[in-house]
C-alpha positions as CSV (number, residue, x, y, z in Angstrom):
1,M,-17.3,14.8,57.6
2,G,-17.6,11.0,58.1
3,K,-19.0,8.3,56.0
4,A,-22.6,8.5,57.0
5,C,-23.3,12.1,55.7
6,T,-22.0,14.7,53.3
7,L,-21.8,18.4,53.8
8,V,-23.8,20.0,50.9
9,H,-24.1,23.6,52.1
10,R,-22.2,25.9,54.5
11,N,-23.7,28.8,56.6
12,P,-25.9,27.2,57.6
13,D,-24.3,23.8,57.6
14,M,-26.6,21.3,55.8
15,F,-25.7,17.6,55.5
16,L,-27.1,15.0,53.2
17,V,-27.8,11.5,54.5
18,A,-28.7,8.9,51.9
19,V,-30.8,6.5,53.9
20,P,-31.2,3.2,52.2
21,D,-34.6,2.1,51.0
22,H,-35.0,-1.4,49.7
23,Q,-38.8,-1.6,50.2
24,Y,-40.4,1.2,48.2
25,G,-38.4,1.3,45.0
26,S,-36.4,4.5,45.2
27,G,-33.1,2.9,46.5
28,S,-32.6,5.6,49.1
29,T,-34.2,8.7,50.6
30,N,-32.1,11.9,50.9
31,C,-32.6,13.1,54.4
32,Y,-31.0,16.3,55.6
33,I,-29.4,17.5,58.9
34,V,-29.1,21.2,59.6
35,R,-26.7,22.3,62.3
36,A,-26.7,25.8,63.8
37,G,-25.0,26.5,67.1
38,D,-26.0,23.7,69.6
39,E,-29.2,22.9,67.7
40,T,-29.9,20.2,65.1
41,L,-32.8,19.9,62.7
42,V,-33.5,16.6,60.9
43,V,-35.5,16.9,57.7
44,D,-37.2,13.6,56.9
45,A,-36.4,10.3,58.5
46,G,-36.3,7.7,55.7
47,A,-37.8,4.3,55.4
48,A,-37.8,2.0,58.4
49,S,-35.0,-0.7,58.3
50,E,-32.2,-1.8,60.5
51,E,-29.6,-0.6,57.9
52,G,-31.3,2.7,57.5
53,A,-31.4,3.2,61.2
54,R,-27.7,2.6,61.5
55,V,-26.9,5.1,58.8
56,L,-29.1,7.9,60.2
57,Q,-28.0,7.3,63.7
58,A,-24.3,7.3,62.6
59,A,-24.9,10.6,60.7
60,L,-26.4,12.2,63.8
61,R,-23.3,11.2,65.9
62,E,-21.0,12.5,63.2
63,V,-22.5,16.0,63.3
64,G,-22.5,16.1,67.1
65,A,-26.3,16.1,67.5
66,R,-27.6,15.7,71.0
67,P,-31.2,14.3,71.6
68,E,-32.3,17.2,73.8
69,T,-31.4,19.8,71.2
70,T,-32.6,17.9,68.1
71,S,-35.9,18.5,66.4
72,F,-37.5,17.0,63.3
73,F,-39.3,18.3,60.2
74,L,-41.2,15.9,58.0
75,T,-41.9,17.2,54.5
76,H,-44.7,14.7,54.4
77,L,-45.8,11.5,56.0
78,H,-45.2,8.8,53.3
79,V,-43.4,5.8,54.9
80,D,-40.1,6.5,53.1
81,H,-39.9,9.8,54.9
82,S,-41.3,9.1,58.3
83,G,-40.5,5.4,58.9
84,L,-37.3,5.8,60.9
85,L,-38.7,8.4,63.3
86,P,-39.1,5.9,66.1
87,A,-35.5,4.9,65.8
88,V,-34.0,8.4,66.0
89,A,-36.5,10.7,67.7
90,H,-36.4,10.6,71.5
91,E,-39.7,10.6,73.5
92,G,-41.1,14.1,73.6
93,A,-39.0,15.4,70.7
94,L,-40.4,18.3,68.7
95,V,-41.7,16.9,65.4
96,R,-43.1,19.3,62.8
97,A,-45.3,18.3,59.9
98,G,-47.8,19.9,57.6
99,A,-51.2,20.5,59.3
100,A,-53.0,18.7,56.4
101,E,-50.7,15.7,56.7
102,L,-51.5,15.3,60.3
103,A,-55.2,15.8,59.7
104,V,-55.3,13.1,57.0
105,M,-53.3,10.8,59.2
106,R,-56.0,11.1,61.9
107,M,-58.8,10.9,59.4
108,L,-57.6,7.6,58.1
109,R,-57.8,6.0,61.5
110,D,-61.6,6.3,61.2
111,T,-63.2,3.1,59.8
112,A,-65.9,5.0,57.9
113,V,-63.3,7.2,56.2
114,R,-61.2,4.1,55.2
115,E,-64.4,2.4,53.8
116,E,-65.2,5.5,51.7
117,C,-61.7,5.6,50.4
118,G,-62.0,2.0,49.4
119,R,-65.3,2.7,47.6
120,C,-63.6,5.5,45.6
121,L,-60.8,3.2,44.6
122,Q,-63.2,0.5,43.5
123,E,-65.2,3.1,41.6
124,A,-62.0,3.5,39.5
125,G,-62.1,-0.1,38.5
126,I,-59.9,-1.5,41.2
127,S,-60.9,-4.8,42.9
128,K,-61.9,-4.8,46.5
129,G,-58.9,-6.8,47.5
130,E,-56.4,-4.6,45.7
131,A,-58.1,-1.5,47.1
132,G,-57.5,-2.9,50.6
133,E,-53.8,-3.5,49.8
134,Y,-53.4,0.1,48.6
135,L,-55.1,1.5,51.7
136,A,-52.9,-0.7,54.0
137,F,-49.8,0.8,52.3
138,R,-51.1,4.3,52.6
139,L,-51.9,3.8,56.3
140,G,-48.2,3.4,56.9
141,V,-48.2,7.1,57.8
142,D,-49.5,6.2,61.3
143,D,-45.8,5.7,62.3
144,V,-46.1,9.3,63.5
145,Q,-47.7,8.7,66.9
146,D,-49.5,11.5,68.7
147,D,-48.6,10.5,72.2
148,R,-44.9,9.7,71.7
149,W,-43.6,13.1,70.4
150,S,-44.5,16.7,70.6
151,L,-46.3,17.1,67.2
152,C,-46.4,20.6,65.8
153,A,-48.6,21.3,62.8
154,V,-47.1,23.8,60.3
155,E,-48.4,25.6,57.3
156,G,-47.1,27.8,54.5
157,G,-45.9,31.1,55.8
158,D,-44.7,29.7,59.1
159,C,-41.0,29.9,60.1
160,V,-38.8,27.2,61.6
161,R,-35.7,28.3,63.5
162,V,-32.5,26.2,64.2
163,G,-30.2,28.2,66.4
164,D,-30.0,31.6,64.8
165,V,-31.0,30.3,61.4
166,E,-34.5,30.8,60.0
167,F,-36.3,28.7,57.3
168,A,-39.5,29.7,55.7
169,V,-42.2,26.9,55.5
170,L,-43.6,26.7,51.9
171,D,-46.9,24.9,51.1
172,T,-45.8,22.5,48.4
173,A,-48.9,20.2,48.6
174,G,-50.0,17.9,45.8
175,H,-47.7,14.8,46.1
176,A,-49.2,14.7,49.6
177,P,-52.1,16.8,51.0
178,G,-49.9,18.7,53.5
179,H,-46.5,18.4,51.8
180,C,-44.3,21.3,53.0
181,S,-40.7,22.4,52.2
182,L,-38.1,24.6,53.9
183,L,-36.6,27.6,52.2
184,H,-33.5,29.3,53.5
185,R,-34.2,32.6,51.8
186,E,-30.7,34.1,52.3
187,S,-29.0,31.4,50.2
188,G,-32.0,30.3,48.1
189,V,-31.6,26.7,49.2
190,L,-34.8,24.7,49.3
191,I,-35.1,21.4,51.1
192,G,-38.0,20.2,49.0
193,G,-39.0,16.7,49.8
194,D,-40.8,15.0,46.9
195,Q,-42.4,18.0,45.2
196,V,-39.7,18.4,42.5
197,L,-37.5,15.4,41.6
198,F,-35.0,15.3,38.8
199,T,-35.2,11.5,38.2
200,T,-39.0,11.1,37.9
201,S,-42.3,12.9,37.9
202,P,-43.6,12.7,41.4
203,Y,-46.8,10.8,41.6
204,V,-50.0,12.4,42.9
205,P,-51.6,9.8,45.0
206,F,-55.2,9.3,46.1
207,Y,-56.0,10.9,49.5
208,P,-59.3,12.0,51.0
209,G,-60.4,15.6,51.4
210,V,-59.2,17.1,48.1
211,E,-61.4,16.9,45.0
212,D,-58.7,17.9,42.4
213,R,-55.3,16.8,43.6
214,L,-53.6,17.5,40.3
215,A,-54.8,21.1,40.2
216,L,-53.3,21.5,43.7
217,Y,-50.0,20.0,42.7
218,L,-49.8,22.2,39.5
219,Y,-50.8,25.4,41.5
220,R,-48.1,24.8,44.1
221,L,-45.5,24.0,41.4
222,S,-46.2,27.3,39.8
223,A,-46.1,29.1,43.1
224,V,-42.7,27.6,44.2
225,R,-41.1,28.8,41.0
226,K,-41.7,32.4,42.2
227,E,-39.8,31.9,45.5
228,G,-36.3,32.6,44.2
229,V,-35.0,29.0,44.6
230,V,-31.3,28.8,43.6
231,R,-30.6,25.2,44.6
232,L,-32.8,22.3,45.4
233,L,-32.0,19.6,48.0
234,Q,-34.6,17.0,47.0
235,A,-35.5,13.7,48.6
236,H,-34.5,11.3,45.9
237,G,-31.7,11.2,43.3
238,R,-28.4,13.0,42.7
239,L,-28.3,16.7,43.6
240,R,-28.0,19.1,40.7
241,E,-25.6,22.0,40.8
242,E,-26.0,23.7,37.4
243,Q,-27.6,27.1,37.3
244,G,-31.3,27.1,36.4
245,A,-31.7,23.4,37.1
246,F,-34.7,23.9,39.5
247,D,-36.6,26.3,37.3
248,G,-36.0,24.1,34.2
249,R,-37.3,21.0,36.0
250,V,-40.4,22.8,37.3
251,E,-41.2,23.9,33.8
252,W,-40.7,20.3,32.5
253,L,-42.9,18.8,35.2
254,I,-45.8,21.2,34.4
255,S,-45.6,20.5,30.7
256,H,-45.3,16.8,31.4
257,R,-48.6,16.9,33.3
258,E,-50.3,18.9,30.6
259,R,-49.2,16.2,28.0
260,R,-50.7,13.5,30.3
261,L,-54.0,15.4,30.5
262,R,-54.2,15.6,26.7
263,E,-53.4,11.8,26.4
264,Y,-56.2,10.8,28.8
265,R,-58.7,13.1,27.2
266,E,-57.9,11.8,23.8
267,T,-58.2,8.2,25.1
268,V,-61.7,8.9,26.4
269,E,-62.7,10.6,23.1
270,R,-61.4,7.7,21.1
271,T,-62.8,4.9,23.3
272,P,-65.8,6.0,25.4
273,G,-66.9,3.8,28.3
274,L,-63.6,2.8,29.8
275,T,-62.9,2.6,33.5
276,G,-60.2,4.7,35.2
277,V,-57.8,1.7,35.3
278,E,-58.5,0.9,31.7
279,I,-57.8,4.4,30.6
280,T,-54.6,4.6,32.6
281,L,-53.2,1.4,31.2
282,S,-54.2,2.2,27.6
283,S,-52.7,5.7,27.5
284,P,-49.3,6.1,25.6
285,S,-47.6,7.1,28.9
286,S,-48.2,3.6,30.2
287,A,-46.6,1.8,27.3
288,N,-43.4,1.0,29.2
289,I,-45.1,-0.6,32.2
290,G,-44.9,-4.1,30.8
291,D,-46.9,-7.0,32.4
292,W,-49.3,-5.2,34.7
293,D,-50.0,-8.4,36.8
294,A,-46.2,-8.8,37.4
295,C,-45.8,-5.2,38.7
296,S,-45.2,-4.7,42.4
297,M,-48.1,-3.4,44.5
298,I,-46.2,-0.1,45.0
299,V,-45.8,0.4,41.3
300,R,-49.4,-0.4,40.7
301,W,-50.5,2.0,43.4
302,C,-48.4,4.8,41.9
303,V,-49.7,4.3,38.4
304,V,-53.3,3.9,39.4
305,S,-53.4,6.9,41.8
306,N,-51.7,9.1,39.2
307,G,-54.3,8.1,36.7
308,M,-57.1,8.8,39.2
309,A,-55.6,12.3,39.7
310,V,-55.6,13.0,36.0
311,L,-59.2,11.9,35.5
312,D,-60.4,13.7,38.5
313,H,-58.9,16.9,37.1
314,L,-60.5,16.3,33.7
315,L,-63.8,15.8,35.4
316,A,-63.5,18.8,37.6
317,T,-62.7,21.1,34.7
318,G,-65.4,19.7,32.4
319,Q,-63.1,18.1,29.9
320,V,-64.7,14.7,30.2
321,A,-67.9,13.3,31.7
322,A,-68.5,10.1,33.6
323,A,-71.3,7.8,34.9
324,V,-71.3,5.2,37.6
325,G,-72.9,2.0,36.6
326,A,-74.9,-0.6,38.6
327,D,-71.7,-2.4,39.4
328,G,-70.4,0.7,41.2
329,V,-67.7,1.4,38.6
330,R,-67.3,4.8,37.0
331,R,-66.9,4.9,33.2
332,Y,-65.7,7.9,31.3
333,L,-67.3,9.7,28.3
334,P,-66.4,12.6,26.1
335,A,-67.6,16.0,27.4
336,R,-71.0,17.0,26.0
């Protein structure tokens, strides 16, 4: 194949397209093109940029994709996965995404919902101005426009067909409320988005409608391990070929989260009365962050939202207690 994409699996033919991303810190997003007969499926669309658009458009030309027989599947609606959709999806194209992703996208258009999200962020000890920055970044998912494409909501248990090839839709929520992946059961190949990454532990961001986001992520991690995945095609980082790489990484991610829960609980027990941001920044896992004020907004958002997910889980499971003061900020206490 040409320079814009690489064949990574045969029967069905799956191509990797490393779409450059110089905005959000990952360097690139691994998007995938599936070809079967005359049909093409594009899984994720990368971050919006002129360079990224050129790469993805060139890849589609190389594989012989035609607009009228090309559909799209977004594992989730973060901007580094949906941003190039306007550049590559023709008007009226079929675009599939998780039902919960589309629901949250529409919820966040409501001013009252955005204000409540801002209050929750400020309750964690984030300033009003910074909370506004985080919400503006999160609202980038509105790139997926209801009236431009034929949006189709999918859920775990659904099937997606490309020509005569069938993929099972897996509910892999946690990193995003409606994160979904595609499993080709015959080969055991999983196009997995951001649920499992080999280079980092995927962050579990703040989003409305789910009280315990970390519990959801851990539950879905445990569930996907039972699906017979032989090979993972993930959204960031180099693909891994060695046998057992996927199962080993899932096990590591679960144990990593369990360690993080212990760290935060011990911090609360050692120093009662800290805010969510203070606990997050004082935990051993944050030791390599460096100068917090010098960190980019995206890094700060990832760190803070991860910390909120950990603390919400500890609260939901009764491992810590909390009280909101007159200043509207929640402070954490050891469980009684």
